[in-house]
C-alpha positions as CSV (number, residue, x, y, z in Angstrom):
1,M,85.2,111.2,87.5
2,K,85.0,110.6,90.8
3,T,85.2,113.0,93.4
4,K,87.2,113.7,96.0
5,E,85.1,113.4,98.6
6,E,84.5,109.6,97.1
7,L,88.2,108.7,96.3
8,L,88.8,109.8,99.9
9,K,85.5,107.1,100.8
10,E,87.4,104.5,98.9
11,I,91.2,105.7,100.3
12,E,89.5,105.2,103.9
13,A,88.1,101.5,102.9
14,L,91.7,100.8,101.7
15,L,93.1,102.3,104.8
16,A,90.4,100.0,106.8
17,Y,91.1,97.1,105.1
18,N,94.1,96.6,107.9
19,P,92.2,96.2,111.0
20,E,95.6,96.4,113.5
21,Q,96.1,100.2,112.2
22,K,92.5,102.8,112.4
23,L,93.6,105.3,110.0
24,E,91.3,108.2,109.0
25,I,92.2,111.2,106.4
26,N,90.7,114.2,107.6
27,P,88.2,115.2,105.1
28,N,89.9,119.4,105.6
29,Y,92.9,118.0,103.5
30,L,91.0,118.2,100.6
31,E,90.9,122.0,99.7
32,Y,94.3,121.1,99.8
33,L,94.7,117.8,97.4
34,E,94.0,117.3,94.2
35,I,91.4,114.6,92.4
36,E,95.5,113.0,91.2
37,D,96.6,113.3,94.6
38,L,93.7,110.7,95.8
39,E,94.2,108.8,92.8
40,S,97.8,108.1,93.7
41,I,97.4,107.8,97.0
42,K,94.8,105.4,96.1
43,S,96.5,103.5,93.6
44,T,99.7,103.3,96.3
45,L,97.4,101.5,98.5
46,L,96.5,98.9,95.7
47,K,99.7,98.3,95.3
48,K,100.7,98.1,98.9
49,V,97.8,95.3,99.2
50,A,100.5,92.3,97.5
51,V,99.3,88.6,98.9
52,L,96.0,88.2,98.8
53,K,93.2,85.4,99.7
54,E,90.4,84.9,97.5
55,E,87.9,86.8,99.5
56,D,89.9,89.7,99.8
57,K,90.6,89.9,96.2
58,A,87.0,89.9,95.4
59,W,86.6,92.8,97.9
60,L,89.1,94.9,96.5
61,E,87.8,94.4,93.0
62,Q,85.5,96.9,94.0
63,F,87.8,100.0,93.9
64,K,89.6,98.8,90.6
65,R,89.1,101.2,87.9
66,Y,88.3,100.5,84.5
67,D,88.8,102.8,81.3
């Protein structure tokens, strides 16, 4: 299981995927967010990346969770 800090870094990396937007999550929010919340945010971001170039798919594979 990943830590909150690891999930936060993954979320920020997904947010950075769109160079037109510079978004960061304040790490102080980790106190109020549960692991499930962060996983949900990450999952939502992954779903929003709908149309991808082939090289982008390889980049996103690093965030895919295998059970």
